[in-house]
C-alpha positions as CSV (number, residue, x, y, z in Angstrom):
1,M,6.8,62.7,10.5
2,D,7.5,59.7,12.8
3,E,10.9,58.2,12.7
4,E,11.2,54.7,11.4
5,P,11.9,52.1,14.1
6,D,15.5,50.9,14.4
7,A,15.9,47.6,12.5
8,N,17.9,46.2,15.4
9,T,15.4,46.5,18.3
10,P,16.2,44.8,21.6
11,H,13.9,41.9,20.9
12,E,15.4,41.2,17.5
13,A,18.9,41.5,19.0
14,D,18.0,38.9,21.6
15,A,16.6,36.6,18.9
16,E,19.9,36.9,16.9
17,L,21.9,36.0,20.0
18,R,19.7,33.1,21.1
19,D,21.4,29.7,20.9
20,W,18.7,27.3,19.6
21,S,20.8,24.3,20.5
22,D,20.1,25.1,24.1
23,L,16.4,24.2,23.8
24,T,15.4,21.3,26.0
25,A,14.8,17.9,24.5
26,V,11.1,18.2,25.4
27,C,10.8,21.5,23.6
28,L,12.6,20.2,20.5
29,V,10.4,17.0,20.3
30,N,7.3,19.2,20.5
31,I,8.6,21.3,17.7
32,F,9.7,18.4,15.6
33,R,6.3,16.7,16.1
34,R,4.8,19.5,13.9
35,L,7.3,18.9,11.1
36,S,6.9,16.5,8.1
37,L,9.1,13.4,8.0
38,S,11.2,14.9,5.2
39,D,11.8,18.1,7.2
40,R,12.9,16.1,10.2
41,W,15.3,13.9,8.2
42,L,16.7,16.5,5.8
43,V,16.9,19.5,8.1
44,S,16.5,19.0,11.8
45,M,18.9,16.0,12.1
46,R,21.6,18.0,10.4
47,V,21.7,21.1,12.7
48,C,23.6,19.8,15.7
49,K,23.9,16.8,17.9
50,S,21.2,17.8,20.4
51,W,18.7,18.3,17.5
52,L,19.8,14.9,16.0
53,E,19.1,13.2,19.3
54,A,15.7,14.9,19.7
55,A,14.7,14.1,16.1
56,R,15.2,10.4,16.9
57,D,12.9,10.4,19.9
58,S,10.7,7.3,19.8
59,C,7.4,9.2,20.2
60,L,8.0,10.8,16.7
61,Y,8.0,7.4,15.1
62,T,4.6,5.8,15.7
63,A,4.1,6.0,11.9
64,L,6.2,5.8,8.7
65,D,4.2,7.1,5.8
66,L,6.1,7.6,2.6
67,E,3.0,7.9,0.4
68,P,3.1,11.7,0.4
69,A,6.7,11.6,-0.7
70,F,6.0,9.1,-3.5
71,K,3.1,11.3,-4.8
72,A,5.2,14.4,-4.7
73,A,8.1,12.8,-6.4
74,G,5.9,11.2,-9.1
75,A,4.6,14.6,-10.2
76,G,1.2,13.1,-11.1
77,R,2.5,9.8,-12.3
78,P,1.7,6.7,-10.2
79,D,5.1,5.1,-10.7
80,A,8.6,5.7,-11.9
81,A,11.3,3.5,-13.5
82,A,13.9,4.7,-11.0
83,W,11.8,3.2,-8.1
84,W,12.1,-0.3,-9.5
85,T,15.9,-0.5,-9.0
86,P,18.0,-2.1,-6.3
87,A,19.6,1.3,-5.4
88,F,16.2,2.8,-4.7
89,Q,15.2,-0.3,-2.7
90,R,18.2,0.1,-0.5
91,R,17.2,3.7,0.3
92,V,13.7,2.6,1.4
93,D,15.2,-0.2,3.4
94,S,17.5,2.1,5.2
95,M,14.6,4.3,6.3
96,M,12.6,1.4,7.4
97,R,15.5,0.0,9.5
98,S,16.1,3.4,11.1
99,V,12.5,4.0,12.0
100,A,12.1,0.5,13.4
101,E,15.1,1.1,15.7
102,W,14.1,4.6,16.8
103,S,10.4,3.7,17.4
104,D,11.4,1.5,20.3
105,G,8.6,-0.9,19.5
106,G,5.9,1.8,19.2
107,L,5.5,1.8,15.4
108,K,1.9,1.3,14.5
109,E,1.6,2.3,10.9
110,V,3.9,1.7,7.9
111,R,3.1,2.8,4.3
112,V,6.1,2.3,2.0
113,R,6.8,0.9,-1.5
114,H,9.7,-1.0,-3.1
115,C,11.1,-2.5,0.1
116,S,12.9,-5.8,0.5
117,D,12.3,-9.0,2.4
118,E,15.2,-8.3,4.8
119,A,14.0,-4.8,5.7
120,L,10.4,-6.0,6.3
121,C,11.6,-8.8,8.5
122,F,13.7,-6.5,10.5
123,L,10.8,-4.1,11.0
124,A,8.3,-6.7,11.8
125,T,10.3,-8.3,14.6
126,R,10.7,-4.8,16.3
127,S,7.1,-3.6,15.7
128,R,4.7,-5.8,17.5
129,E,2.2,-3.0,17.9
130,L,1.9,-2.6,14.1
131,S,-1.7,-2.4,12.9
132,I,-1.4,-0.9,9.4
133,L,1.0,-2.2,6.8
134,S,1.2,-1.2,3.2
135,V,4.1,-2.5,1.1
136,R,2.6,-2.2,-2.4
137,S,4.8,-2.5,-5.5
138,S,7.5,-4.2,-3.4
139,W,9.1,-6.6,-5.8
140,G,11.5,-7.8,-3.2
141,V,8.8,-8.9,-0.7
142,T,8.0,-12.6,-0.6
143,D,6.2,-15.1,1.6
144,R,9.2,-15.3,3.9
145,S,8.8,-11.7,5.2
146,M,5.0,-12.0,5.2
147,S,5.3,-15.0,7.5
148,K,7.4,-12.9,9.8
149,V,4.8,-10.2,9.8
150,A,2.0,-12.7,10.6
151,I,3.9,-14.1,13.5
152,S,5.2,-10.8,15.0
153,C,2.3,-8.4,14.2
154,S,-0.9,-10.1,15.3
155,N,-2.6,-6.7,15.8
156,L,-2.7,-6.1,12.1
157,T,-6.0,-4.5,10.9
158,E,-5.0,-3.3,7.4
159,L,-2.7,-4.9,4.9
160,D,-1.8,-3.7,1.4
161,I,0.2,-6.2,-0.7
162,S,-0.9,-4.8,-4.1
163,N,1.5,-5.5,-7.0
164,C,3.7,-7.8,-4.8
165,Y,4.0,-10.7,-7.2
166,E,6.3,-12.8,-5.0
167,V,3.6,-12.9,-2.4
168,S,1.3,-15.9,-2.8
169,Y,-1.8,-17.4,-1.3
170,R,0.3,-18.9,1.4
171,S,0.8,-15.4,2.9
172,I,-2.9,-14.8,2.8
173,E,-3.4,-18.0,4.7
174,I,-0.8,-17.3,7.4
175,I,-1.8,-13.7,7.8
176,G,-5.5,-14.7,8.2
177,Q,-4.6,-17.4,10.8
178,N,-2.5,-15.1,12.9
179,C,-4.1,-11.7,12.5
180,P,-7.7,-12.1,13.6
181,N,-8.4,-8.3,13.7
182,L,-7.7,-7.8,10.0
183,I,-10.6,-6.0,8.3
184,I,-8.9,-4.4,5.3
185,L,-7.0,-6.3,2.5
186,K,-5.8,-4.7,-0.7
187,R,-4.5,-7.3,-3.2
188,N,-4.6,-5.3,-6.5
189,L,-2.5,-6.2,-9.5
190,L,-1.0,-4.2,-12.3
191,N,-3.2,-3.7,-15.4
192,W,-2.6,-6.8,-17.5
193,L,-5.4,-6.0,-19.9
194,D,-3.4,-3.0,-21.2
195,P,0.2,-3.4,-19.9
196,S,1.4,-0.7,-22.3
197,Q,0.9,1.8,-19.5
198,H,3.5,0.1,-17.4
199,R,6.1,-0.6,-20.2
200,G,9.3,1.3,-19.7
201,V,8.5,1.7,-16.0
202,V,8.0,-1.7,-14.5
203,P,10.6,-4.3,-15.7
204,D,9.2,-6.6,-18.4
205,D,10.1,-9.8,-16.5
206,Y,8.1,-8.6,-13.5
207,L,5.1,-7.8,-15.7
208,N,5.2,-11.3,-17.1
209,A,5.2,-12.8,-13.6
210,L,1.6,-11.8,-13.0
211,P,0.0,-14.1,-10.5
212,Q,-2.4,-16.5,-12.2
213,D,-3.9,-18.2,-9.1
214,G,-6.8,-15.8,-8.5
215,D,-9.2,-18.5,-7.4
216,I,-6.7,-20.0,-5.0
217,E,-6.2,-16.6,-3.4
218,A,-9.9,-16.0,-3.2
219,T,-10.4,-19.4,-1.5
220,S,-7.7,-18.5,1.0
221,I,-9.4,-15.2,1.7
222,A,-12.7,-17.0,2.2
223,R,-11.2,-19.5,4.6
224,F,-9.0,-17.3,6.7
225,M,-10.2,-13.7,6.5
226,V,-13.9,-14.0,7.1
227,K,-14.0,-10.7,9.1
228,L,-13.0,-8.5,6.2
229,K,-15.0,-5.3,5.7
230,H,-12.9,-3.8,2.9
231,L,-11.4,-5.9,0.0
232,E,-9.7,-4.7,-3.2
233,L,-8.9,-7.2,-5.9
234,R,-8.3,-5.0,-9.0
235,F,-7.2,-7.0,-12.1
236,S,-7.3,-10.3,-10.2
237,K,-7.6,-13.4,-12.3
238,L,-10.3,-14.8,-10.0
239,S,-13.4,-16.4,-11.7
240,V,-17.0,-16.6,-10.5
241,K,-16.0,-19.6,-8.5
242,G,-13.6,-17.6,-6.4
243,L,-16.0,-14.7,-6.1
244,M,-18.8,-17.0,-4.8
245,A,-16.4,-18.4,-2.2
246,I,-15.7,-14.9,-0.9
247,A,-19.4,-14.0,-1.0
248,E,-20.4,-17.0,1.0
249,A,-17.7,-16.6,3.7
250,C,-17.0,-12.9,4.0
251,I,-20.5,-11.8,5.0
252,E,-19.3,-8.6,6.8
253,L,-17.9,-7.0,3.6
254,E,-18.9,-3.4,3.2
255,F,-16.7,-2.6,0.2
256,L,-15.5,-4.8,-2.7
257,D,-13.4,-3.5,-5.6
258,L,-13.4,-5.9,-8.7
259,F,-12.3,-3.3,-11.3
260,G,-10.4,-5.1,-14.1
261,C,-11.4,-8.6,-13.0
262,A,-11.8,-9.8,-16.6
263,N,-12.6,-13.4,-15.8
264,L,-15.9,-12.5,-14.2
265,T,-19.2,-12.3,-15.9
266,S,-22.0,-9.9,-15.2
267,R,-24.3,-12.8,-14.4
268,G,-21.8,-14.2,-11.8
269,I,-21.4,-10.8,-10.2
270,E,-25.1,-10.4,-9.8
271,Q,-25.3,-13.9,-8.3
272,A,-22.6,-13.0,-5.8
273,R,-24.1,-9.6,-5.1
274,T,-27.2,-11.1,-3.5
275,K,-25.0,-12.7,-0.8
276,F,-23.2,-9.4,0.0
277,T,-25.9,-8.1,2.3
278,N,-23.7,-5.6,4.2
279,L,-22.2,-3.8,1.2
280,N,-22.6,-0.1,1.3
281,P,-24.8,1.5,-1.4
282,N,-21.7,2.3,-3.5
283,G,-19.6,-0.5,-2.0
284,L,-19.2,-2.6,-5.1
285,V,-16.8,-1.5,-7.9
286,R,-17.6,-3.7,-10.9
287,P,-15.2,-4.6,-13.7
288,N,-15.1,-2.0,-16.5
289,F,-16.8,-3.4,-19.5
290,Y,-14.6,-1.5,-21.9
291,I,-11.9,-3.6,-23.6
292,P,-8.8,-1.7,-24.7
293,R,-7.9,-1.9,-28.4
294,S,-4.5,-3.2,-27.5
295,V,-6.1,-6.4,-26.1
296,F,-9.3,-7.0,-28.1
297,H,-9.1,-8.3,-31.7
298,T,-11.8,-6.4,-33.7
299,E,-11.6,-8.8,-36.6
300,R,-13.4,-11.5,-34.6
301,Y,-16.8,-9.6,-34.3
302,G,-16.2,-6.4,-36.1
303,H,-17.6,-4.0,-33.4
304,W,-17.2,-3.0,-29.7
305,N,-20.7,-3.8,-28.4
306,L,-19.9,-6.6,-26.0
307,Y,-23.0,-6.4,-23.8
308,D,-24.1,-10.0,-24.4
309,E,-22.6,-13.1,-23.0
310,R,-22.4,-14.7,-26.4
311,F,-19.6,-12.2,-27.2
312,Q,-17.0,-13.7,-24.8
313,T,-13.3,-13.8,-25.5
314,N,-10.5,-15.5,-23.5
315,V,-9.4,-12.0,-22.4
316,F,-12.7,-10.5,-21.1
317,Q,-16.0,-12.1,-20.2
318,I,-19.2,-10.3,-19.4
C-alpha cells in the first residue's frame, strides 16, 4: 500500500512562508482587476499598505457600477426604505468622491443611485471623459449638478435621470445643448397610477412631488436631443402633443418606452407611430391598458372593458 504524501510538502511550505505583501504593484493591479468592486473595497484595501495603494490605482476605476450591489442588497425588491435616507446618501457620496479622485480623470461610466448634488458636481468636474451616467432615484440631484455635468462631460452618450424629481426640463435642455453625442435618455418616473407599491419605501412627500410637466420635457427633448436612438419615458405625464413633438424631431429613434403614460390615447400613439420610421420591430413599448383598481372607480361605468375612447377618465385615456 502506498504511503500517503506528507501534508507539508516543500511546495506547500514555500507557499506558507511567501510574503504576499512583496508582490509588485503591477502584479497586484492585475490581480485586483479581476476582483469585484466590493472585494477590492472590503478585502484588498484592508490587507496592508502596499495592497491599499495598488487597489487605488487609476486604471481600476474607469467605471463605478453599483447596480449589481443594489440588486444583491434588494433581494429581489427594486427599492428599500433605508436607501432613501441622508445616511445612505452619504455612503454613496463617499464612494463617488473616492472613485473620482482615484480615477485621475479616466472615469468613463458611473451607475449609482441616491447620490447628492455635491457629490455629482465633484465627480463631474474630475471626469471629463465620462460617457455613461446613471443617477436614477437620486432625490438629492437637481438642475445645479446636471448643469455641471453638461458643461464638464460633453462626451456623454447615455444618461439615466429616472425618478429624479428635482431635475427639470432645464437639465434636458442644457444636456442636449452641450452633449451632442447623447443617444440614450432614460427619464422614467415612479408608478403614480398605483403608488401603493412605493408606500412605506419612498417618502410620501417625494411621491407627491411627481413632475407634471411631461409635455414641456417632451418639447425640450424634441428641440435639443434630436439624435436620440433610445428613449424611456415610463409613467411620464406627456400627452399626444408632446409625443408628436418627439416623433417629428427624433427621427433616429430605434426604441421608445411609453409604459404607464396614461395621458396618451391609442389613436395618438398610432398617429405618432407612422413618423417613427427607424423603430425596431419591437422597439415601441405601449402604455398598459390595464387600470389598477386602486385608481379606477368602477361605479362610473360598472365594468373594466375600456377599449373604446368614449370610456375615458382623467386618470387613463385610451
